[in-house]
C-alpha positions as CSV (number, residue, x, y, z in Angstrom):
1,M,-12.6,40.6,-26.6
2,V,-8.5,39.5,-26.8
3,S,-7.4,38.8,-29.8
4,V,-4.6,37.3,-30.9
5,E,-1.6,38.0,-33.8
6,S,-0.8,35.9,-36.2
7,N,2.6,35.0,-34.9
8,Q,1.1,33.8,-31.8
9,Q,-1.4,31.6,-33.3
10,K,0.9,30.1,-35.5
11,I,3.3,29.2,-32.7
12,V,0.1,27.7,-30.4
13,K,-1.2,25.5,-32.1
14,P,1.8,23.1,-33.2
15,L,2.5,23.3,-29.6
16,L,-0.9,22.3,-28.9
17,A,-0.5,19.4,-31.1
18,L,2.2,18.2,-30.1
19,I,1.5,18.8,-26.0
20,A,-1.9,16.2,-27.5
21,A,-0.1,13.8,-29.5
22,S,2.5,13.2,-26.0
23,A,-0.1,12.7,-24.0
24,I,-1.9,10.2,-26.5
25,V,1.7,8.4,-26.7
26,V,2.5,8.3,-22.6
27,M,-1.3,7.1,-22.1
28,T,-0.4,4.1,-24.4
29,A,2.4,3.3,-23.2
30,L,0.3,2.9,-19.6
31,A,-2.1,1.1,-21.1
32,V,0.6,-1.6,-22.9
33,A,2.6,-2.0,-19.7
34,L,-0.6,-2.4,-17.6
35,K,-1.9,-4.5,-20.3
36,E,1.2,-7.1,-20.1
37,E,1.2,-6.9,-15.9
38,Q,-2.6,-8.2,-16.0
39,T,-1.3,-10.8,-18.4
40,G,1.8,-11.9,-17.2
41,S,2.8,-11.4,-21.1
42,G,6.2,-9.9,-21.8
43,T,9.3,-10.4,-19.5
44,G,8.6,-7.7,-17.1
45,T,11.7,-6.4,-15.2
46,V,13.4,-8.8,-13.0
47,A,11.7,-7.2,-9.4
48,T,8.3,-8.5,-10.5
49,E,9.4,-11.4,-11.6
50,A,11.0,-12.2,-8.3
51,A,7.7,-11.2,-6.6
52,S,5.7,-13.5,-8.9
53,Q,7.7,-16.2,-7.6
54,M,7.1,-18.3,-4.3
55,T,9.6,-19.3,-2.6
56,L,9.3,-21.4,0.7
57,G,11.8,-20.0,3.3
58,A,12.6,-21.3,7.4
59,T,9.8,-22.1,9.5
60,A,8.3,-19.0,12.5
61,T,9.4,-20.5,15.6
62,T,7.0,-19.0,18.4
63,T,7.1,-19.2,22.3
64,T,3.7,-19.1,24.4
65,P,2.7,-16.1,25.8
66,P,2.2,-15.6,30.0
67,T,-0.6,-16.5,30.9
68,A,-1.4,-13.8,33.3
69,F,-0.8,-10.3,32.6
70,P,1.9,-7.5,34.7
71,T,-0.6,-5.7,35.5
72,P,-3.9,-6.8,35.3
73,V,-5.6,-3.6,36.6
74,A,-4.6,0.0,36.7
75,K,-4.5,2.5,38.9
76,P,-4.3,6.1,38.7
77,T,-1.7,7.2,40.1
78,M,-3.6,11.1,41.6
79,T,-6.8,12.1,42.0
80,A,-8.5,14.9,41.8
81,T,-11.6,16.7,43.3
82,V,-14.6,17.5,41.2
83,P,-14.9,21.5,41.1
84,K,-18.0,23.4,41.9
85,G,-20.8,23.7,39.8
86,F,-19.7,20.3,37.9
87,R,-22.2,17.7,40.4
């Protein structure tokens, strides 16, 4: 059985409480931030506001693809013979 000295217990309990409270604060802040992102309320950041606005850019021009491929069928440059026992 492992025994913990009372001095260590006095330090460990508040430290664990501080870590748990910090985790709760971080999770709450994250939940609020995600909720604002989903509903669109709040001012948001410059990046989210810029991404949410629709802009019309220049029209892209396309070219007509070629009617035939340059190489219709691939042909191997080298051939191999089948070794004995593989037929």
